[in-house]
C-alpha positions as CSV (number, residue, x, y, z in Angstrom):
1,X,-94.6,59.3,58.6
2,X,-94.9,55.7,59.9
3,X,-92.8,55.2,63.0
4,X,-90.1,52.5,62.5
5,X,-90.6,49.2,64.2
6,X,-88.4,48.6,67.3
7,X,-85.1,46.9,66.4
8,X,-84.1,44.0,68.8
9,X,-80.5,43.5,69.7
10,X,-80.9,39.8,68.7
11,X,-83.8,37.6,67.6
12,X,-83.0,33.9,67.8
13,X,-86.6,33.0,66.8
14,X,-85.9,34.3,63.2
15,X,-83.0,31.9,62.8
16,X,-85.0,29.0,64.0
17,X,-87.8,29.7,61.6
18,X,-85.4,30.0,58.7
19,X,-84.1,26.4,59.3
20,X,-87.0,25.0,61.2
21,X,-87.2,21.8,59.2
22,X,-83.6,21.0,59.6
23,X,-83.6,21.7,63.3
24,X,-86.8,19.8,64.0
25,X,-85.6,16.8,62.0
26,X,-82.3,16.8,63.9
27,X,-84.0,16.9,67.3
28,X,-86.5,14.3,66.3
29,X,-83.8,11.9,65.3
30,X,-82.1,12.1,68.7
31,X,-85.4,11.6,70.5
32,X,-86.2,8.6,68.4
33,X,-82.9,6.9,69.1
34,X,-83.0,7.7,72.8
35,X,-79.3,8.2,73.2
36,X,-78.6,11.6,74.9
37,X,-75.0,11.7,76.1
38,X,-71.8,11.0,74.1
39,X,-73.6,9.4,71.2
40,X,-73.2,9.5,67.4
41,X,-74.3,13.1,67.0
42,X,-71.5,14.3,69.3
43,X,-69.0,12.3,67.4
44,X,-70.3,13.5,64.0
45,X,-70.3,17.1,65.2
46,X,-66.8,16.9,66.6
47,X,-65.5,15.5,63.3
48,X,-67.3,18.1,61.3
49,X,-66.2,21.0,63.5
50,X,-62.6,19.8,63.4
51,X,-62.8,19.8,59.6
52,X,-64.3,23.2,59.5
53,X,-61.7,24.6,61.9
54,X,-58.9,22.8,60.0
55,X,-57.8,21.1,63.2
56,X,-56.9,17.5,63.9
57,X,-59.1,17.2,67.0
58,X,-62.3,18.6,68.4
59,X,-63.3,17.7,72.0
60,X,-66.8,19.0,72.8
61,X,-67.6,20.0,76.4
62,X,-70.4,21.5,78.4
63,X,-69.7,25.3,77.8
64,X,-67.2,27.8,76.5
65,X,-66.1,28.4,80.1
66,X,-65.4,24.7,80.6
67,X,-63.6,24.6,77.3
68,X,-61.1,27.1,78.7
69,X,-60.9,25.4,82.1
70,X,-60.4,21.9,80.6
71,X,-58.1,23.3,77.9
72,X,-55.9,24.9,80.6
73,X,-55.8,21.7,82.7
74,X,-55.1,19.6,79.6
75,X,-52.1,21.9,79.1
76,X,-50.9,21.2,82.6
77,X,-51.8,24.5,84.3
78,X,-52.0,24.0,88.0
79,X,-51.8,25.7,91.4
80,X,-49.3,28.5,91.6
81,X,-48.9,29.0,87.9
82,X,-49.5,32.3,86.2
83,X,-51.6,32.8,83.0
84,X,-51.6,36.1,81.0
85,X,-55.1,37.3,80.0
86,X,-56.4,40.6,78.6
87,X,-57.8,43.1,81.1
88,X,-61.2,43.5,79.4
89,X,-63.0,40.5,78.2
90,X,-65.8,38.3,79.6
91,X,-64.9,37.2,83.1
92,X,-64.9,33.5,82.1
93,X,-61.4,33.9,80.7
94,X,-60.0,34.8,84.1
95,X,-62.3,32.4,86.0
96,X,-61.0,29.5,84.0
97,X,-57.5,30.3,85.2
98,X,-58.7,30.6,88.8
99,X,-60.5,27.3,88.6
100,X,-57.1,25.7,88.0
101,X,-55.7,27.3,91.1
102,X,-53.5,29.5,88.9
103,X,-53.2,33.3,88.9
104,X,-54.5,35.5,86.1
105,X,-52.1,38.2,85.1
106,X,-53.7,41.0,83.2
107,X,-52.3,42.9,80.2
108,X,-53.8,46.0,78.6
109,X,-55.5,45.9,75.2
110,X,-55.1,47.6,71.8
111,X,-57.5,50.5,71.4
112,X,-58.4,49.7,67.8
113,X,-59.1,45.9,67.9
114,X,-59.8,45.5,71.7
115,X,-57.5,42.5,71.6
116,X,-54.6,41.9,74.0
117,X,-51.7,44.3,73.4
118,X,-49.0,41.9,72.2
119,X,-46.3,44.5,72.8
120,X,-47.0,44.3,76.5
121,X,-47.2,40.5,76.9
122,X,-43.4,40.1,77.3
123,X,-43.3,42.6,80.2
124,X,-45.9,40.4,82.1
125,X,-44.0,37.2,81.8
126,X,-42.3,35.8,85.0
127,X,-40.7,32.5,85.8
128,X,-44.2,31.4,87.0
129,X,-45.9,32.2,83.6
130,X,-47.0,29.0,81.9
131,X,-49.6,30.2,79.4
132,X,-51.2,33.1,77.6
133,X,-54.9,33.4,76.6
134,X,-55.4,35.7,73.6
135,X,-59.1,36.5,73.3
136,X,-60.4,37.0,69.8
137,X,-62.7,39.9,70.7
138,X,-66.1,40.5,69.2
139,X,-65.3,38.2,66.3
140,X,-61.8,39.4,65.3
141,X,-58.6,37.4,65.8
142,X,-55.7,38.7,67.8
143,X,-52.3,39.1,66.1
144,X,-51.5,35.4,66.5
145,X,-48.1,35.5,64.8
146,X,-47.0,38.0,67.4
147,X,-48.5,35.9,70.3
148,X,-47.0,32.6,69.2
149,X,-43.6,34.2,68.6
150,X,-43.5,35.5,72.2
151,X,-44.8,32.2,73.5
152,X,-42.2,30.2,71.7
153,X,-39.4,32.5,72.9
154,X,-40.5,32.0,76.5
155,X,-41.7,28.4,76.3
156,X,-45.3,29.1,77.3
157,X,-48.5,27.6,76.1
158,X,-51.0,29.5,73.9
159,X,-54.7,28.8,74.7
160,X,-56.9,30.8,72.4
161,X,-60.2,32.1,73.7
162,X,-62.2,31.7,70.5
163,X,-65.6,32.0,72.1
164,X,-66.5,34.9,69.9
165,X,-64.7,34.1,66.7
166,X,-66.3,31.1,65.1
167,X,-66.6,32.0,61.4
168,X,-63.7,34.4,61.4
169,X,-60.2,33.6,60.2
170,X,-56.6,34.6,60.6
171,X,-54.6,34.6,57.3
172,X,-56.9,31.8,56.1
173,X,-56.7,29.8,59.2
174,X,-59.8,29.2,61.4
175,X,-58.5,28.0,64.8
176,X,-55.9,26.1,66.8
177,X,-53.2,28.4,65.7
178,X,-51.8,28.2,69.2
179,X,-51.7,25.0,71.2
180,X,-55.5,24.9,71.4
181,X,-58.5,27.1,70.8
182,X,-61.5,27.1,73.1
183,X,-65.0,27.8,71.5
184,X,-68.4,28.6,72.9
185,X,-71.7,27.6,71.5
186,X,-73.8,29.8,73.8
187,X,-77.1,30.5,72.0
188,X,-76.1,34.1,71.0
189,X,-72.8,33.1,69.3
190,X,-72.3,33.0,65.6
191,X,-72.7,29.2,65.9
192,X,-75.1,28.8,68.8
193,X,-76.7,25.8,70.4
194,X,-80.1,25.9,72.2
195,X,-78.4,25.8,75.5
196,X,-74.8,25.8,76.7
197,X,-72.0,24.1,74.8
198,X,-68.3,24.4,74.0
199,X,-65.4,22.7,72.4
200,X,-61.6,22.6,72.4
201,X,-59.9,22.3,69.0
202,X,-56.2,21.3,68.9
203,X,-53.5,19.7,66.7
204,X,-51.7,18.5,69.8
205,X,-52.3,14.7,70.5
206,X,-51.5,14.9,74.2
207,X,-53.8,17.9,74.8
208,X,-56.6,16.1,73.0
209,X,-56.1,12.9,75.0
210,X,-56.0,14.9,78.3
211,X,-59.1,16.9,77.4
212,X,-61.1,13.7,76.5
213,X,-60.3,12.3,79.9
214,X,-61.0,15.5,81.8
215,X,-64.4,16.1,80.3
216,X,-65.8,12.7,81.4
217,X,-64.7,11.9,85.0
218,X,-61.1,11.0,83.9
219,X,-62.6,7.8,82.4
220,X,-60.4,5.8,80.0
221,X,-62.9,3.1,79.7
222,X,-66.2,2.3,81.5
223,X,-65.6,2.7,85.2
224,X,-61.9,2.9,84.9
225,X,-60.8,6.4,86.1
226,X,-57.2,7.2,85.6
227,X,-57.3,10.9,86.7
228,X,-59.7,13.1,88.6
229,X,-61.9,14.5,85.9
230,X,-65.1,16.4,85.5
231,X,-68.6,16.1,84.1
232,X,-68.5,18.4,81.1
233,X,-70.1,16.9,78.1
234,X,-72.0,18.3,75.1
235,X,-75.3,16.5,74.9
236,X,-76.7,14.8,71.8
237,X,-79.5,17.2,71.3
238,X,-77.1,20.2,71.3
239,X,-74.7,18.4,69.0
240,X,-77.5,17.6,66.5
241,X,-78.6,21.2,66.5
242,X,-75.0,22.4,66.0
243,X,-74.4,19.9,63.2
244,X,-77.5,21.2,61.4
245,X,-76.4,24.8,61.9
246,X,-72.7,24.3,60.9
247,X,-73.5,24.1,57.2
248,X,-74.9,27.6,57.4
249,X,-72.2,29.4,59.4
250,X,-70.2,30.9,56.5
251,X,-73.4,32.3,54.9
252,X,-74.5,33.7,58.3
253,X,-71.1,35.4,58.8
254,X,-71.3,37.0,55.4
255,X,-74.7,38.4,56.2
256,X,-73.2,39.8,59.4
257,X,-70.3,41.3,57.4
258,X,-72.8,42.9,54.9
259,X,-74.7,44.6,57.8
260,X,-71.4,45.7,59.3
261,X,-70.2,47.1,56.0
262,X,-73.4,49.1,55.8
263,X,-72.9,50.4,59.3
264,X,-69.3,51.3,58.6
265,X,-70.2,53.3,55.5
266,X,-73.2,55.1,56.9
267,X,-71.9,55.9,60.4
268,X,-68.6,57.2,59.1
269,X,-69.7,60.8,59.6
270,X,-71.4,60.2,63.0
271,X,-69.8,61.2,66.3
272,X,-68.8,57.5,67.0
273,X,-65.8,55.3,66.4
274,X,-66.7,52.3,64.3
275,X,-64.9,49.0,64.5
276,X,-61.5,48.5,62.9
277,X,-60.9,45.4,60.9
278,X,-57.3,44.1,61.1
279,X,-55.6,43.4,57.7
280,X,-54.5,39.9,58.8
281,X,-58.0,38.3,59.0
282,X,-61.7,38.4,58.4
283,X,-63.9,39.8,61.1
284,X,-67.0,37.7,61.9
285,X,-68.8,40.5,63.6
286,X,-70.2,38.4,66.4
287,X,-70.7,41.9,67.9
288,X,-70.7,45.3,66.2
289,X,-69.1,47.6,68.8
290,X,-68.9,51.4,68.4
291,X,-67.5,53.9,70.8
292,X,-68.7,57.2,72.1
293,X,-67.5,59.5,74.9
294,X,-71.2,60.1,75.5
295,X,-72.0,56.3,75.5
296,X,-74.7,56.4,78.2
297,X,-76.5,59.3,76.6
298,X,-76.2,57.6,73.2
299,X,-77.6,54.3,74.6
300,X,-80.6,56.2,76.1
301,X,-81.1,58.0,72.8
302,X,-81.2,54.8,70.9
303,X,-83.6,53.2,73.4
304,X,-85.9,56.1,72.8
305,X,-85.6,55.5,69.1
306,X,-86.6,51.9,69.6
307,X,-83.1,50.4,69.1
308,X,-81.9,47.9,71.6
309,X,-78.2,47.9,72.5
310,X,-75.9,46.2,75.0
311,X,-72.5,46.8,76.5
312,X,-69.8,44.2,76.1
313,X,-68.2,44.6,78.7
314,X,-68.8,47.6,81.0
315,X,-66.3,46.7,83.8
316,X,-62.8,45.4,83.1
317,X,-62.0,42.2,85.0
318,X,-59.4,43.8,87.3
319,X,-62.2,46.2,88.5
320,X,-64.7,43.4,89.3
321,X,-65.6,42.6,92.9
322,X,-64.8,39.0,92.3
323,X,-61.1,40.0,92.0
324,X,-60.6,42.5,94.8
325,X,-56.9,41.8,94.8
326,X,-56.6,43.5,91.4
327,X,-58.9,46.5,92.0
328,X,-56.1,48.9,92.5
329,X,-54.3,48.0,89.2
330,X,-54.5,50.2,86.2
331,X,-55.0,49.3,82.6
332,X,-55.7,52.6,80.9
333,X,-56.9,51.5,77.5
334,X,-59.2,48.7,78.9
335,X,-60.7,51.2,81.3
336,X,-61.1,54.0,78.7
337,X,-62.8,51.7,76.1
338,X,-65.0,50.0,78.7
339,X,-66.5,53.4,79.4
340,X,-67.2,54.1,75.7
341,X,-68.2,50.9,74.0
342,X,-71.7,50.1,72.8
343,X,-72.9,47.1,70.9
344,X,-75.4,47.7,68.1
345,X,-77.8,45.1,66.8
346,X,-76.2,42.7,64.3
347,X,-77.4,39.2,63.4
348,X,-77.8,37.4,60.1
349,X,-81.6,37.9,60.0
350,X,-81.3,41.7,60.6
351,X,-83.3,43.4,57.8
352,X,-82.3,46.2,55.6
353,X,-85.1,48.4,57.1
354,X,-83.8,47.6,60.6
355,X,-80.2,48.4,59.6
356,X,-81.4,51.8,58.3
357,X,-83.4,52.4,61.5
358,X,-80.2,51.9,63.6
359,X,-78.1,54.1,61.3
360,X,-80.7,56.9,61.4
361,X,-81.0,56.7,65.2
362,X,-77.2,56.8,65.7
363,X,-76.8,59.6,63.2
364,X,-79.5,61.7,64.8
365,X,-77.7,61.7,68.2
366,X,-76.3,65.1,69.2
367,X,-73.5,64.9,71.8
């Protein structure tokens, strides 16, 4: 029997080859025009992404982390404020709060969706709480009705961390359900650039105006700086690439969902927990995350079978060395799931044969 070919966790070259003509033409156009910062491609992409997201405004920035940082500052978050974040997500969510001089306050997560436990948000609110950041984990929205209801009751801002959820939706809505949503265009994302990039989408005029100032040195017009801003701009090449890719995003998400459906069906009898899809929205499957009490052994088994896997994320933020002041805190669900989660290969160009190889490898594992 022929040994199956190794299955990569992700292969960005395949996507490029699929739309090579479009990408090459987009890059060539920027090079020919010779405008590389805040030009027409940035403007075109911002308008197109705002339409796609069903939001009034899109302000592109240098990365997903900067989208969070600038989004928080645009909402007025400052030294001494508290911002509620989930205990296990990528550390950028908490770092953005720290960049503002504010204090991240952690809340445990739901075990099925890995999103922030909305039932615990209220207990974490104090007079210093100014915002909450629900993270749409792995491509699935948080329960935003619950989040916004709590936020409205307590008069706090909702800044969505939508870095992983482009292409998903919540009850037909695609973003800016809270006061703003912050997106990432890191190359691995469902809509990825060929470098760093991010955006803030919002329906709030003041937040949009503040974000525009903050991303470009606080400049209202050339050499007139009205606030202390930053240098965080999406460049023209990345905007052109994203603009070319945007028209494909829904098709790519459907291909991800097809692969996920095959995993769900074929791994149902395996000794793993497959992802739960909430009834209130469509999962984009930026990541396909299973769980096993024998996670490390399973990962080694899959490696031996030629299947590449990753862990998103193995250490909750409150246990990171970067935040020693939180190391003694306990968030049981975040800690439990962090020890069990494992991300399987999933990307639009994943072949049927590769999907079957992954399924066969997982199913052959004996705990």
